[in-house]
Each structure stands twice: as structure tokens, then as C-alpha cells.
C-alpha positions as CSV (number, residue, x, y, z in Angstrom):
1,M,4.3,-11.0,-17.6
2,K,7.0,-11.1,-14.9
3,N,5.5,-8.3,-12.8
4,R,2.0,-9.8,-12.6
5,L,0.3,-11.8,-9.9
6,C,-2.6,-14.1,-11.0
7,L,-5.2,-14.8,-8.3
8,N,-8.1,-17.3,-8.8
9,K,-11.5,-15.8,-8.3
10,E,-12.7,-19.0,-6.6
11,I,-10.3,-18.3,-3.8
12,Y,-9.7,-14.6,-3.6
13,C,-12.1,-11.7,-3.0
14,I,-11.7,-8.4,-4.9
15,D,-12.5,-6.4,-1.7
16,N,-9.4,-8.0,0.0
17,I,-7.3,-7.3,-3.0
18,K,-8.4,-3.7,-3.3
19,Q,-7.7,-3.1,0.4
20,A,-4.3,-4.7,0.1
21,I,-3.5,-2.3,-2.8
22,V,-4.4,0.7,-0.7
23,D,-2.3,-0.7,2.2
24,Y,0.7,-1.3,-0.1
25,Q,0.5,2.1,-1.8
26,K,3.8,3.3,-0.2
27,I,5.6,0.1,-1.3
28,A,4.3,-0.4,-4.9
29,S,2.1,0.9,-7.6
30,I,-0.4,-1.9,-8.3
31,D,-3.1,-2.1,-10.9
32,V,-5.8,-4.8,-10.9
33,C,-7.8,-6.2,-13.8
34,E,-9.7,-9.3,-14.3
35,D,-11.1,-11.9,-16.7
36,E,-13.7,-14.6,-16.2
37,K,-11.6,-16.7,-13.7
38,H,-8.8,-14.6,-12.4
39,F,-7.8,-11.2,-10.9
40,Y,-4.4,-9.9,-12.2
41,C,-2.3,-7.5,-10.2
42,D,0.3,-5.7,-12.2
43,F,3.2,-4.3,-10.1
44,K,5.1,-1.1,-11.1
45,E,7.5,1.1,-9.3
46,T,8.2,-1.3,-6.4
47,L,10.2,0.0,-3.5
48,Y,11.8,-3.4,-3.0
49,D,12.6,-6.3,-5.3
50,V,9.5,-7.0,-7.4
51,D,9.5,-10.7,-6.8
52,L,9.7,-10.2,-3.0
53,T,7.0,-7.6,-3.2
54,I,4.6,-9.8,-5.2
55,N,5.2,-12.7,-2.8
56,E,4.6,-10.6,0.3
57,F,1.5,-9.0,-1.3
58,E,0.0,-12.3,-1.9
59,N,0.6,-13.4,1.7
60,Y,-0.9,-10.1,2.8
61,V,-4.1,-10.7,0.8
62,I,-4.3,-14.3,2.1
63,G,-3.9,-13.1,5.7
64,S,-6.6,-10.4,5.2
65,M,-9.1,-13.1,4.2
66,F,-9.0,-14.6,7.8
67,K,-9.5,-11.4,9.8
């Protein structure tokens, strides 16, 4: 799926992802689901280019892990 970001559970924390979704609510509608090894963020109704939004969101989540 083109509008999906896949994040490995060994690296990413669901709390950081959920907070980033709240922080991004004016920029995109994002749903999160998961399987055994990954979190999946599905992007809908993005204010900016979807690929740019996904990349920036991932960077935002990474940055939030080190606060």
C-alpha cells in the first residue's frame, strides 16, 4: 500500500507513534494497526504530498524517541 508506513516493533514504541498521530492531526488523518512484528500507519487526507508527509512523520517519531 502506497500510503502506508511500516515500523518495526523492535525499534519503535507505540506510545511515540500514538503521540505523533495526535500531533499530526492537522496535517493528516492517520490510522495505526499492528501485527506480530510491525506497526502500520495508514495515511489518508494529507494536507501535503503523501510521500513527504510519511517521511516527515517517520522522522518526527524517531525524534520523539530521544526526548
